[in-house]
PyMOL Python script that loads the backbone (N, CA, C, O; Angstrom):
from pymol import cmd

cmd.read_pdbstr("""\
ATOM      1  N   MET A   1       7.253   9.017   1.714  1.00  0.00           N
ATOM      2  CA  MET A   1       5.895   8.603   1.089  1.00  0.00           C
ATOM      3  C   MET A   1       5.828   9.855  -0.018  1.00  0.00           C
ATOM      4  O   MET A   1       6.316  10.980   0.086  1.00  0.00           O
ATOM      5  N   VAL A   2       5.165   9.358  -0.960  1.00  0.00           N
ATOM      6  CA  VAL A   2       4.855  10.203  -2.183  1.00  0.00           C
ATOM      7  C   VAL A   2       3.614  10.708  -2.212  1.00  0.00           C
ATOM      8  O   VAL A   2       3.350  11.888  -2.442  1.00  0.00           O
ATOM      9  N   ARG A   3       2.765   9.767  -1.963  1.00  0.00           N
ATOM     10  CA  ARG A   3       1.233  10.206  -2.128  1.00  0.00           C
ATOM     11  C   ARG A   3       0.171   8.889  -1.417  1.00  0.00           C
ATOM     12  O   ARG A   3       0.525   7.730  -1.200  1.00  0.00           O
ATOM     13  N   GLN A   4      -0.984   9.401  -1.198  1.00  0.00           N
ATOM     14  CA  GLN A   4      -1.686   8.292  -0.850  1.00  0.00           C
ATOM     15  C   GLN A   4      -3.226   8.827  -0.920  1.00  0.00           C
ATOM     16  O   GLN A   4      -3.706   9.933  -0.672  1.00  0.00           O
ATOM     17  N   GLY A   5      -3.829   7.553  -1.374  1.00  0.00           N
ATOM     18  CA  GLY A   5      -5.278   7.830  -2.102  1.00  0.00           C
ATOM     19  C   GLY A   5      -6.135   7.598  -0.790  1.00  0.00           C
ATOM     20  O   GLY A   5      -5.672   7.279   0.304  1.00  0.00           O
ATOM     21  N   GLU A   6      -7.687   7.851  -1.146  1.00  0.00           N
ATOM     22  CA  GLU A   6      -8.617   7.783  -0.044  1.00  0.00           C
ATOM     23  C   GLU A   6      -8.789   6.226  -0.188  1.00  0.00           C
ATOM     24  O   GLU A   6      -8.638   5.524  -1.187  1.00  0.00           O
ATOM     25  N   ALA A   7      -9.254   5.788   1.472  1.00  0.00           N
ATOM     26  CA  ALA A   7      -9.770   4.416   1.544  1.00  0.00           C
ATOM     27  C   ALA A   7     -11.253   4.288   0.825  1.00  0.00           C
ATOM     28  O   ALA A   7     -12.132   5.142   0.701  1.00  0.00           O
ATOM     29  N   PHE A   8     -11.214   3.043   0.436  1.00  0.00           N
ATOM     30  CA  PHE A   8     -12.497   2.629  -0.229  1.00  0.00           C
ATOM     31  C   PHE A   8     -12.954   1.386  -0.008  1.00  0.00           C
ATOM     32  O   PHE A   8     -12.012   0.741   0.453  1.00  0.00           O
ATOM     33  N   SER A   9     -14.206   0.514  -0.128  1.00  0.00           N
ATOM     34  CA  SER A   9     -14.641  -0.523   0.073  1.00  0.00           C
ATOM     35  C   SER A   9     -14.255  -1.793  -1.061  1.00  0.00           C
ATOM     36  O   SER A   9     -14.337  -1.539  -2.263  1.00  0.00           O
ATOM     37  N   VAL A  10     -13.894  -2.964  -0.660  1.00  0.00           N
ATOM     38  CA  VAL A  10     -13.679  -3.819  -1.906  1.00  0.00           C
ATOM     39  C   VAL A  10     -14.057  -5.158  -1.285  1.00  0.00           C
ATOM     40  O   VAL A  10     -13.841  -5.356  -0.089  1.00  0.00           O
ATOM     41  N   GLN A  11     -14.657  -6.150  -2.122  1.00  0.00           N
ATOM     42  CA  GLN A  11     -15.007  -7.469  -1.884  1.00  0.00           C
ATOM     43  C   GLN A  11     -13.955  -8.122  -1.265  1.00  0.00           C
ATOM     44  O   GLN A  11     -12.771  -7.985  -1.574  1.00  0.00           O
ATOM     45  N   SER A  12     -14.484  -8.981  -0.208  1.00  0.00           N
ATOM     46  CA  SER A  12     -13.466  -9.758   0.295  1.00  0.00           C
ATOM     47  C   SER A  12     -14.051 -11.149   0.917  1.00  0.00           C
ATOM     48  O   SER A  12     -14.789 -11.189   1.901  1.00  0.00           O
ATOM     49  N   SER A  13     -13.690 -12.053   0.328  1.00  0.00           N
ATOM     50  CA  SER A  13     -13.888 -13.525   0.608  1.00  0.00           C
ATOM     51  C   SER A  13     -13.651 -13.698   1.959  1.00  0.00           C
ATOM     52  O   SER A  13     -14.508 -14.304   2.602  1.00  0.00           O
ATOM     53  N   LYS A  14     -12.486 -13.216   2.619  1.00  0.00           N
ATOM     54  CA  LYS A  14     -11.604 -13.266   3.827  1.00  0.00           C
ATOM     55  C   LYS A  14     -12.265 -12.749   5.052  1.00  0.00           C
ATOM     56  O   LYS A  14     -12.075 -13.239   6.165  1.00  0.00           O
ATOM     57  N   ASN A  15     -13.133 -11.632   4.784  1.00  0.00           N
ATOM     58  CA  ASN A  15     -13.712 -10.800   5.749  1.00  0.00           C
ATOM     59  C   ASN A  15     -15.502 -11.303   6.090  1.00  0.00           C
ATOM     60  O   ASN A  15     -16.339 -11.448   5.199  1.00  0.00           O
ATOM     61  N   GLU A  16     -15.684 -11.439   7.132  1.00  0.00           N
ATOM     62  CA  GLU A  16     -17.001 -11.927   7.572  1.00  0.00           C
ATOM     63  C   GLU A  16     -18.280 -11.061   7.018  1.00  0.00           C
ATOM     64  O   GLU A  16     -19.405 -11.518   6.818  1.00  0.00           O
ATOM     65  N   ALA A  17     -17.892  -9.828   6.834  1.00  0.00           N
ATOM     66  CA  ALA A  17     -18.860  -8.460   6.218  1.00  0.00           C
ATOM     67  C   ALA A  17     -18.955  -8.694   4.857  1.00  0.00           C
ATOM     68  O   ALA A  17     -19.911  -8.253   4.219  1.00  0.00           O
ATOM     69  N   GLY A  18     -18.082  -9.332   4.350  1.00  0.00           N
ATOM     70  CA  GLY A  18     -17.728  -9.485   2.725  1.00  0.00           C
ATOM     71  C   GLY A  18     -17.114  -8.228   2.002  1.00  0.00           C
ATOM     72  O   GLY A  18     -17.204  -8.054   0.787  1.00  0.00           O
ATOM     73  N   GLN A  19     -16.564  -7.481   2.758  1.00  0.00           N
ATOM     74  CA  GLN A  19     -15.928  -6.367   2.294  1.00  0.00           C
ATOM     75  C   GLN A  19     -14.754  -5.810   2.981  1.00  0.00           C
ATOM     76  O   GLN A  19     -14.529  -6.317   4.080  1.00  0.00           O
ATOM     77  N   ILE A  20     -13.982  -4.916   2.601  1.00  0.00           N
ATOM     78  CA  ILE A  20     -12.789  -4.584   3.441  1.00  0.00           C
ATOM     79  C   ILE A  20     -12.128  -3.694   3.082  1.00  0.00           C
ATOM     80  O   ILE A  20     -11.836  -3.829   1.894  1.00  0.00           O
ATOM     81  N   GLN A  21     -11.584  -2.497   3.688  1.00  0.00           N
ATOM     82  CA  GLN A  21     -11.249  -1.216   3.369  1.00  0.00           C
ATOM     83  C   GLN A  21      -9.732  -1.480   2.795  1.00  0.00           C
ATOM     84  O   GLN A  21      -8.934  -2.281   3.282  1.00  0.00           O
ATOM     85  N   LYS A  22      -9.477  -0.528   1.510  1.00  0.00           N
ATOM     86  CA  LYS A  22      -8.413  -0.573   0.814  1.00  0.00           C
ATOM     87  C   LYS A  22      -7.988   0.895   0.297  1.00  0.00           C
ATOM     88  O   LYS A  22      -8.747   1.726  -0.202  1.00  0.00           O
ATOM     89  N   CYS A  23      -6.681   1.021   0.516  1.00  0.00           N
ATOM     90  CA  CYS A  23      -6.114   2.379   0.028  1.00  0.00           C
ATOM     91  C   CYS A  23      -4.858   2.272  -0.618  1.00  0.00           C
ATOM     92  O   CYS A  23      -4.003   1.484  -0.214  1.00  0.00           O
ATOM     93  N   ASN A  24      -4.711   2.918  -1.471  1.00  0.00           N
ATOM     94  CA  ASN A  24      -3.470   2.702  -2.310  1.00  0.00           C
ATOM     95  C   ASN A  24      -2.341   3.845  -1.982  1.00  0.00           C
ATOM     96  O   ASN A  24      -2.668   5.000  -1.712  1.00  0.00           O
ATOM     97  N   ILE A  25      -1.157   3.461  -2.028  1.00  0.00           N
ATOM     98  CA  ILE A  25      -0.010   4.280  -1.402  1.00  0.00           C
ATOM     99  C   ILE A  25       1.149   4.322  -2.218  1.00  0.00           C
ATOM    100  O   ILE A  25       1.532   3.266  -2.722  1.00  0.00           O
ATOM    101  N   VAL A  26       1.768   5.378  -2.428  1.00  0.00           N
ATOM    102  CA  VAL A  26       2.947   5.178  -3.394  1.00  0.00           C
ATOM    103  C   VAL A  26       4.164   5.720  -2.582  1.00  0.00           C
ATOM    104  O   VAL A  26       4.242   6.883  -2.186  1.00  0.00           O
ATOM    105  N   LEU A  27       5.309   4.545  -2.331  1.00  0.00           N
ATOM    106  CA  LEU A  27       6.237   4.590  -1.591  1.00  0.00           C
ATOM    107  C   LEU A  27       7.487   4.848  -2.187  1.00  0.00           C
ATOM    108  O   LEU A  27       7.588   4.297  -3.284  1.00  0.00           O
ATOM    109  N   LYS A  28       8.541   5.543  -1.815  1.00  0.00           N
ATOM    110  CA  LYS A  28       9.778   5.745  -2.440  1.00  0.00           C
ATOM    111  C   LYS A  28      10.922   5.267  -1.633  1.00  0.00           C
ATOM    112  O   LYS A  28      10.873   5.490  -0.424  1.00  0.00           O
ATOM    113  N   GLU A  29      11.754   4.758  -2.029  1.00  0.00           N
ATOM    114  CA  GLU A  29      12.988   4.115  -1.693  1.00  0.00           C
ATOM    115  C   GLU A  29      13.952   5.438  -1.038  1.00  0.00           C
ATOM    116  O   GLU A  29      13.941   6.546  -1.574  1.00  0.00           O
ATOM    117  N   LEU A  30      14.644   5.178   0.004  1.00  0.00           N
ATOM    118  CA  LEU A  30      15.413   6.051   0.537  1.00  0.00           C
ATOM    119  C   LEU A  30      16.613   6.496  -0.557  1.00  0.00           C
ATOM    120  O   LEU A  30      17.081   5.835  -1.484  1.00  0.00           O
ATOM    121  N   GLY A  31      16.875   7.590  -0.197  1.00  0.00           N
ATOM    122  CA  GLY A  31      18.163   7.958  -1.121  1.00  0.00           C
ATOM    123  C   GLY A  31      18.247   9.372  -1.581  1.00  0.00           C
ATOM    124  O   GLY A  31      19.219   9.794  -2.207  1.00  0.00           O
ATOM    125  N   GLY A  32      16.960  10.274  -1.183  1.00  0.00           N
ATOM    126  CA  GLY A  32      17.072  11.446  -1.755  1.00  0.00           C
ATOM    127  C   GLY A  32      17.007  11.758  -2.895  1.00  0.00           C
ATOM    128  O   GLY A  32      16.514  12.878  -3.032  1.00  0.00           O
ATOM    129  N   GLY A  33      17.303  11.241  -3.862  1.00  0.00           N
ATOM    130  CA  GLY A  33      17.201  11.415  -5.496  1.00  0.00           C
ATOM    131  C   GLY A  33      16.014  11.090  -5.936  1.00  0.00           C
ATOM    132  O   GLY A  33      15.302  10.240  -5.400  1.00  0.00           O
ATOM    133  N   LYS A  34      15.669  11.848  -7.108  1.00  0.00           N
ATOM    134  CA  LYS A  34      14.549  11.635  -7.881  1.00  0.00           C
ATOM    135  C   LYS A  34      14.432  10.378  -8.727  1.00  0.00           C
ATOM    136  O   LYS A  34      13.428   9.980  -9.318  1.00  0.00           O
ATOM    137  N   PHE A  35      15.584   9.849  -8.683  1.00  0.00           N
ATOM    138  CA  PHE A  35      15.240   8.433  -9.551  1.00  0.00           C
ATOM    139  C   PHE A  35      15.177   7.165  -8.783  1.00  0.00           C
ATOM    140  O   PHE A  35      15.151   6.040  -9.282  1.00  0.00           O
ATOM    141  N   GLU A  36      15.151   7.508  -7.292  1.00  0.00           N
ATOM    142  CA  GLU A  36      15.000   6.387  -6.440  1.00  0.00           C
ATOM    143  C   GLU A  36      13.477   5.420  -7.032  1.00  0.00           C
ATOM    144  O   GLU A  36      12.567   5.960  -7.661  1.00  0.00           O
ATOM    145  N   ASN A  37      13.496   4.086  -6.694  1.00  0.00           N
ATOM    146  CA  ASN A  37      12.625   3.438  -7.078  1.00  0.00           C
ATOM    147  C   ASN A  37      11.523   3.947  -6.227  1.00  0.00           C
ATOM    148  O   ASN A  37      11.678   4.434  -5.107  1.00  0.00           O
ATOM    149  N   GLU A  38      10.315   3.781  -6.895  1.00  0.00           N
ATOM    150  CA  GLU A  38       8.934   3.830  -6.270  1.00  0.00           C
ATOM    151  C   GLU A  38       7.843   2.537  -6.370  1.00  0.00           C
ATOM    152  O   GLU A  38       7.749   1.894  -7.415  1.00  0.00           O
ATOM    153  N   TYR A  39       7.139   2.266  -5.337  1.00  0.00           N
ATOM    154  CA  TYR A  39       6.181   1.374  -5.150  1.00  0.00           C
ATOM    155  C   TYR A  39       4.980   1.751  -5.033  1.00  0.00           C
ATOM    156  O   TYR A  39       4.765   2.655  -4.226  1.00  0.00           O
ATOM    157  N   VAL A  40       3.843   1.177  -5.796  1.00  0.00           N
ATOM    158  CA  VAL A  40       2.415   1.188  -5.678  1.00  0.00           C
ATOM    159  C   VAL A  40       2.055   0.436  -4.863  1.00  0.00           C
ATOM    160  O   VAL A  40       2.323  -0.701  -5.250  1.00  0.00           O
ATOM    161  N   CYS A  41       1.463   0.431  -3.683  1.00  0.00           N
ATOM    162  CA  CYS A  41       1.260  -0.461  -2.887  1.00  0.00           C
ATOM    163  C   CYS A  41      -0.300  -0.383  -2.451  1.00  0.00           C
ATOM    164  O   CYS A  41      -1.034   0.516  -2.860  1.00  0.00           O
ATOM    165  N   ALA A  42      -0.757  -1.470  -1.532  1.00  0.00           N
ATOM    166  CA  ALA A  42      -2.074  -1.343  -1.360  1.00  0.00           C
ATOM    167  C   ALA A  42      -2.029  -1.362   0.421  1.00  0.00           C
ATOM    168  O   ALA A  42      -1.079  -1.883   1.005  1.00  0.00           O
ATOM    169  N   MET A  43      -2.954  -0.850   1.018  1.00  0.00           N
ATOM    170  CA  MET A  43      -3.012  -1.366   2.598  1.00  0.00           C
ATOM    171  C   MET A  43      -4.547  -1.528   2.511  1.00  0.00           C
ATOM    172  O   MET A  43      -5.375  -0.946   1.809  1.00  0.00           O
ATOM    173  N   LEU A  44      -4.688  -2.645   3.580  1.00  0.00           N
ATOM    174  CA  LEU A  44      -5.993  -3.103   3.835  1.00  0.00           C
ATOM    175  C   LEU A  44      -6.443  -2.943   5.223  1.00  0.00           C
ATOM    176  O   LEU A  44      -5.655  -2.628   6.114  1.00  0.00           O
ATOM    177  N   GLY A  45      -7.637  -3.143   5.417  1.00  0.00           N
ATOM    178  CA  GLY A  45      -8.401  -3.107   6.765  1.00  0.00           C
ATOM    179  C   GLY A  45      -7.778  -1.766   7.353  1.00  0.00           C
ATOM    180  O   GLY A  45      -7.591  -0.729   6.718  1.00  0.00           O
ATOM    181  N   ASN A  46      -7.503  -1.990   8.656  1.00  0.00           N
ATOM    182  CA  ASN A  46      -7.046  -0.881   9.576  1.00  0.00           C
ATOM    183  C   ASN A  46      -6.022  -0.004   8.987  1.00  0.00           C
ATOM    184  O   ASN A  46      -6.065   1.223   9.081  1.00  0.00           O
ATOM    185  N   LEU A  47      -5.003  -0.730   8.313  1.00  0.00           N
ATOM    186  CA  LEU A  47      -3.947   0.328   7.750  1.00  0.00           C
ATOM    187  C   LEU A  47      -4.524   1.202   6.868  1.00  0.00           C
ATOM    188  O   LEU A  47      -4.038   2.325   6.734  1.00  0.00           O
ATOM    189  N   ALA A  48      -5.555   0.832   6.201  1.00  0.00           N
ATOM    190  CA  ALA A  48      -6.262   1.849   5.072  1.00  0.00           C
ATOM    191  C   ALA A  48      -6.565   2.845   5.791  1.00  0.00           C
ATOM    192  O   ALA A  48      -6.534   3.899   5.157  1.00  0.00           O
ATOM    193  N   ALA A  49      -6.852   2.943   6.882  1.00  0.00           N
ATOM    194  CA  ALA A  49      -7.285   4.163   7.866  1.00  0.00           C
ATOM    195  C   ALA A  49      -6.102   4.903   8.255  1.00  0.00           C
ATOM    196  O   ALA A  49      -6.420   5.976   8.769  1.00  0.00           O
ATOM    197  N   CYS A  50      -4.826   4.712   8.194  1.00  0.00           N
ATOM    198  CA  CYS A  50      -3.905   5.221   8.477  1.00  0.00           C
ATOM    199  C   CYS A  50      -3.494   6.539   7.458  1.00  0.00           C
ATOM    200  O   CYS A  50      -3.422   6.220   6.271  1.00  0.00           O
ATOM    201  N   ARG A  51      -3.248   7.817   7.734  1.00  0.00           N
ATOM    202  CA  ARG A  51      -2.868   8.618   6.787  1.00  0.00           C
ATOM    203  C   ARG A  51      -1.242   9.201   6.943  1.00  0.00           C
ATOM    204  O   ARG A  51      -0.521   9.508   7.891  1.00  0.00           O
ATOM    205  N   PHE A  52      -1.129   9.171   5.688  1.00  0.00           N
ATOM    206  CA  PHE A  52       0.299   9.529   5.626  1.00  0.00           C
ATOM    207  C   PHE A  52       0.488  10.797   4.486  1.00  0.00           C
ATOM    208  O   PHE A  52      -0.239  10.949   3.504  1.00  0.00           O
ATOM    209  N   TYR A  53       1.584  11.620   4.843  1.00  0.00           N
ATOM    210  CA  TYR A  53       1.459  12.910   4.024  1.00  0.00           C
ATOM    211  C   TYR A  53       2.786  13.127   3.161  1.00  0.00           C
ATOM    212  O   TYR A  53       3.860  12.780   3.652  1.00  0.00           O
ATOM    213  N   GLU A  54       2.736  13.696   1.878  1.00  0.00           N
ATOM    214  CA  GLU A  54       3.852  13.669   1.080  1.00  0.00           C
ATOM    215  C   GLU A  54       5.271  14.040   1.875  1.00  0.00           C
ATOM    216  O   GLU A  54       5.312  15.044   2.585  1.00  0.00           O
ATOM    217  N   GLY A  55       6.159  13.375   1.753  1.00  0.00           N
ATOM    218  CA  GLY A  55       7.597  13.764   2.620  1.00  0.00           C
ATOM    219  C   GLY A  55       7.806  13.004   3.836  1.00  0.00           C
ATOM    220  O   GLY A  55       8.909  12.773   4.332  1.00  0.00           O
ATOM    221  N   ASP A  56       6.536  12.579   4.346  1.00  0.00           N
ATOM    222  CA  ASP A  56       6.812  11.457   5.649  1.00  0.00           C
ATOM    223  C   ASP A  56       7.726  10.378   5.108  1.00  0.00           C
ATOM    224  O   ASP A  56       7.758   9.780   4.033  1.00  0.00           O
ATOM    225  N   VAL A  57       8.571  10.318   6.377  1.00  0.00           N
ATOM    226  CA  VAL A  57       9.775   9.008   6.293  1.00  0.00           C
ATOM    227  C   VAL A  57       8.876   7.902   6.906  1.00  0.00           C
ATOM    228  O   VAL A  57       8.292   8.170   7.956  1.00  0.00           O
ATOM    229  N   VAL A  58       8.754   6.961   6.470  1.00  0.00           N
ATOM    230  CA  VAL A  58       7.993   5.589   7.056  1.00  0.00           C
ATOM    231  C   VAL A  58       8.856   4.420   6.696  1.00  0.00           C
ATOM    232  O   VAL A  58       9.476   4.418   5.633  1.00  0.00           O
ATOM    233  N   VAL A  59       8.923   3.356   7.606  1.00  0.00           N
ATOM    234  CA  VAL A  59       9.485   2.253   7.572  1.00  0.00           C
ATOM    235  C   VAL A  59       8.243   1.331   7.040  1.00  0.00           C
ATOM    236  O   VAL A  59       7.180   1.518   7.633  1.00  0.00           O
ATOM    237  N   ALA A  60       8.249   0.426   6.064  1.00  0.00           N
ATOM    238  CA  ALA A  60       7.025  -0.320   5.937  1.00  0.00           C
ATOM    239  C   ALA A  60       7.622  -1.980   5.634  1.00  0.00           C
ATOM    240  O   ALA A  60       8.755  -2.271   5.251  1.00  0.00           O
ATOM    241  N   THR A  61       6.791  -2.673   5.854  1.00  0.00           N
ATOM    242  CA  THR A  61       7.181  -4.138   5.484  1.00  0.00           C
ATOM    243  C   THR A  61       5.901  -4.353   4.211  1.00  0.00           C
ATOM    244  O   THR A  61       4.691  -4.131   4.203  1.00  0.00           O
ATOM    245  N   LEU A  62       6.846  -4.878   3.224  1.00  0.00           N
ATOM    246  CA  LEU A  62       5.875  -5.215   1.881  1.00  0.00           C
ATOM    247  C   LEU A  62       5.955  -6.786   1.588  1.00  0.00           C
ATOM    248  O   LEU A  62       6.907  -7.516   1.863  1.00  0.00           O
ATOM    249  N   ARG A  63       4.798  -7.136   0.993  1.00  0.00           N
ATOM    250  CA  ARG A  63       4.415  -8.433   0.761  1.00  0.00           C
ATOM    251  C   ARG A  63       4.379  -8.657  -0.810  1.00  0.00           C
ATOM    252  O   ARG A  63       3.237  -8.512  -1.247  1.00  0.00           O
ATOM    253  N   PHE A  64       5.297  -8.963  -1.749  1.00  0.00           N
ATOM    254  CA  PHE A  64       5.126  -9.064  -3.077  1.00  0.00           C
ATOM    255  C   PHE A  64       4.499 -10.245  -3.628  1.00  0.00           C
ATOM    256  O   PHE A  64       4.983 -11.304  -3.227  1.00  0.00           O
ATOM    257  N   SER A  65       3.605 -10.318  -4.393  1.00  0.00           N
ATOM    258  CA  SER A  65       2.897 -11.550  -4.715  1.00  0.00           C
ATOM    259  C   SER A  65       2.532 -11.373  -6.259  1.00  0.00           C
ATOM    260  O   SER A  65       2.620 -10.242  -6.735  1.00  0.00           O
ATOM    261  N   THR A  66       2.134 -12.417  -7.047  1.00  0.00           N
ATOM    262  CA  THR A  66       1.513 -12.348  -8.015  1.00  0.00           C
ATOM    263  C   THR A  66       0.454 -13.118  -8.264  1.00  0.00           C
ATOM    264  O   THR A  66       0.308 -14.090  -7.523  1.00  0.00           O
ATOM    265  N   HIS A  67      -0.546 -12.888  -9.358  1.00  0.00           N
ATOM    266  CA  HIS A  67      -1.932 -13.816  -9.337  1.00  0.00           C
ATOM    267  C   HIS A  67      -1.981 -13.646 -10.748  1.00  0.00           C
ATOM    268  O   HIS A  67      -1.396 -12.759 -11.369  1.00  0.00           O
ATOM    269  N   GLU A  68      -2.778 -14.627 -11.276  1.00  0.00           N
ATOM    270  CA  GLU A  68      -3.350 -14.629 -12.718  1.00  0.00           C
ATOM    271  C   GLU A  68      -4.748 -14.436 -12.962  1.00  0.00           C
ATOM    272  O   GLU A  68      -5.523 -15.149 -12.324  1.00  0.00           O
ATOM    273  N   TYR A  69      -5.148 -13.709 -13.665  1.00  0.00           N
ATOM    274  CA  TYR A  69      -6.709 -13.135 -13.808  1.00  0.00           C
ATOM    275  C   TYR A  69      -6.897 -13.184 -15.479  1.00  0.00           C
ATOM    276  O   TYR A  69      -6.194 -12.503 -16.227  1.00  0.00           O
ATOM    277  N   GLN A  70      -7.707 -13.883 -15.843  1.00  0.00           N
ATOM    278  CA  GLN A  70      -8.072 -14.012 -17.317  1.00  0.00           C
ATOM    279  C   GLN A  70      -6.940 -14.054 -18.129  1.00  0.00           C
ATOM    280  O   GLN A  70      -6.789 -13.217 -19.019  1.00  0.00           O
ATOM    281  N   GLY A  71      -5.952 -15.130 -17.873  1.00  0.00           N
ATOM    282  CA  GLY A  71      -4.993 -15.132 -18.674  1.00  0.00           C
ATOM    283  C   GLY A  71      -3.973 -14.085 -18.744  1.00  0.00           C
ATOM    284  O   GLY A  71      -3.262 -13.990 -19.745  1.00  0.00           O
ATOM    285  N   GLN A  72      -3.851 -13.278 -17.729  1.00  0.00           N
ATOM    286  CA  GLN A  72      -2.623 -12.145 -17.611  1.00  0.00           C
ATOM    287  C   GLN A  72      -2.104 -12.262 -16.179  1.00  0.00           C
ATOM    288  O   GLN A  72      -2.918 -12.330 -15.259  1.00  0.00           O
ATOM    289  N   THR A  73      -0.989 -12.286 -15.979  1.00  0.00           N
ATOM    290  CA  THR A  73      -0.448 -12.161 -14.647  1.00  0.00           C
ATOM    291  C   THR A  73      -0.112 -10.726 -14.179  1.00  0.00           C
ATOM    292  O   THR A  73       0.528  -9.921 -14.855  1.00  0.00           O
ATOM    293  N   PHE A  74      -0.692 -10.463 -12.761  1.00  0.00           N
ATOM    294  CA  PHE A  74      -0.590  -9.253 -12.217  1.00  0.00           C
ATOM    295  C   PHE A  74       0.350  -9.365 -11.045  1.00  0.00           C
ATOM    296  O   PHE A  74       0.340 -10.399 -10.377  1.00  0.00           O
ATOM    297  N   GLN A  75       1.344  -8.146 -10.683  1.00  0.00           N
ATOM    298  CA  GLN A  75       2.032  -8.275  -9.410  1.00  0.00           C
ATOM    299  C   GLN A  75       1.216  -7.145  -8.430  1.00  0.00           C
ATOM    300  O   GLN A  75       0.769  -6.068  -8.822  1.00  0.00           O
ATOM    301  N   GLU A  76       1.141  -7.729  -6.946  1.00  0.00           N
ATOM    302  CA  GLU A  76       0.412  -6.789  -6.191  1.00  0.00           C
ATOM    303  C   GLU A  76       1.561  -6.691  -5.186  1.00  0.00           C
ATOM    304  O   GLU A  76       2.269  -7.689  -5.046  1.00  0.00           O
ATOM    305  N   ILE A  77       1.853  -5.449  -4.380  1.00  0.00           N
ATOM    306  CA  ILE A  77       2.315  -5.267  -3.402  1.00  0.00           C
ATOM    307  C   ILE A  77       1.403  -4.558  -2.384  1.00  0.00           C
ATOM    308  O   ILE A  77       0.732  -3.530  -2.479  1.00  0.00           O
ATOM    309  N   LEU A  78       1.630  -5.613  -1.171  1.00  0.00           N
ATOM    310  CA  LEU A  78       0.806  -5.344  -0.111  1.00  0.00           C
ATOM    311  C   LEU A  78       1.469  -4.638   0.932  1.00  0.00           C
ATOM    312  O   LEU A  78       2.645  -4.983   1.047  1.00  0.00           O
ATOM    313  N   VAL A  79       1.048  -3.658   1.824  1.00  0.00           N
ATOM    314  CA  VAL A  79       1.956  -2.952   2.918  1.00  0.00           C
ATOM    315  C   VAL A  79       1.154  -4.002   4.093  1.00  0.00           C
ATOM    316  O   VAL A  79      -0.059  -4.088   4.282  1.00  0.00           O
ATOM    317  N   THR A  80       2.282  -4.764   4.808  1.00  0.00           N
ATOM    318  CA  THR A  80       1.544  -5.479   5.928  1.00  0.00           C
ATOM    319  C   THR A  80       1.943  -4.771   7.480  1.00  0.00           C
ATOM    320  O   THR A  80       1.467  -5.075   8.574  1.00  0.00           O
ATOM    321  N   ASP A  81       2.703  -4.006   7.248  1.00  0.00           N
ATOM    322  CA  ASP A  81       3.142  -3.025   8.384  1.00  0.00           C
ATOM    323  C   ASP A  81       3.923  -1.702   8.154  1.00  0.00           C
ATOM    324  O   ASP A  81       4.972  -1.773   7.514  1.00  0.00           O
ATOM    325  N   ILE A  82       3.453  -0.375   8.672  1.00  0.00           N
ATOM    326  CA  ILE A  82       4.310   0.508   8.180  1.00  0.00           C
ATOM    327  C   ILE A  82       4.119   1.603   9.505  1.00  0.00           C
ATOM    328  O   ILE A  82       3.075   1.795  10.128  1.00  0.00           O
ATOM    329  N   VAL A  83       5.300   2.179   9.708  1.00  0.00           N
ATOM    330  CA  VAL A  83       5.391   3.234  11.009  1.00  0.00           C
ATOM    331  C   VAL A  83       5.987   4.667  10.498  1.00  0.00           C
ATOM    332  O   VAL A  83       6.959   4.662   9.742  1.00  0.00           O
ATOM    333  N   LYS A  84       5.587   5.490  10.782  1.00  0.00           N
ATOM    334  CA  LYS A  84       6.220   6.971  10.508  1.00  0.00           C
ATOM    335  C   LYS A  84       7.310   7.248  11.370  1.00  0.00           C
ATOM    336  O   LYS A  84       7.082   7.245  12.579  1.00  0.00           O
ATOM    337  N   ILE A  85       8.555   7.509  10.925  1.00  0.00           N
ATOM    338  CA  ILE A  85       9.672   7.755  11.669  1.00  0.00           C
ATOM    339  C   ILE A  85      10.045   9.106  11.625  1.00  0.00           C
ATOM    340  O   ILE A  85      10.994   9.244  12.396  1.00  0.00           O
ATOM    341  N   ASN A  86       9.784  10.042  11.153  1.00  0.00           N
ATOM    342  CA  ASN A  86       9.950  11.411  11.631  1.00  0.00           C
ATOM    343  C   ASN A  86       8.536  12.400  11.823  1.00  0.00           C
ATOM    344  O   ASN A  86       7.381  12.201  11.445  1.00  0.00           O
ATOM    345  N   SER A  87       9.079  13.418  12.490  1.00  0.00           N
ATOM    346  CA  SER A  87       7.876  14.166  12.953  1.00  0.00           C
ATOM    347  C   SER A  87       8.021  15.587  12.324  1.00  0.00           C
ATOM    348  O   SER A  87       7.163  16.445  12.532  1.00  0.00           O
TER     349      SER A  87
END
""", "prot")
cmd.dss("prot")
cmd.show_as("cartoon", "prot")
cmd.util.cbc("prot")
cmd.orient("prot")
């Protein structure tokens, strides 16, 4: 794990309250090198409250998707499950 931002509320039509917690996290592939791929991901709901710290080794399930907004295409990476494996 490289870094994690603070959780914040965002609008959600899928949530009864109309809002959901979200935080961004930067994950790096295993390999130990400084040139390994990094991914900026979103964690939603209860996962947004989980805290990880730089250097934590985690296993994460990622869901890649794209959406179009105002004529532009965006890619989103959503963490659907994450577990810390080092102590």
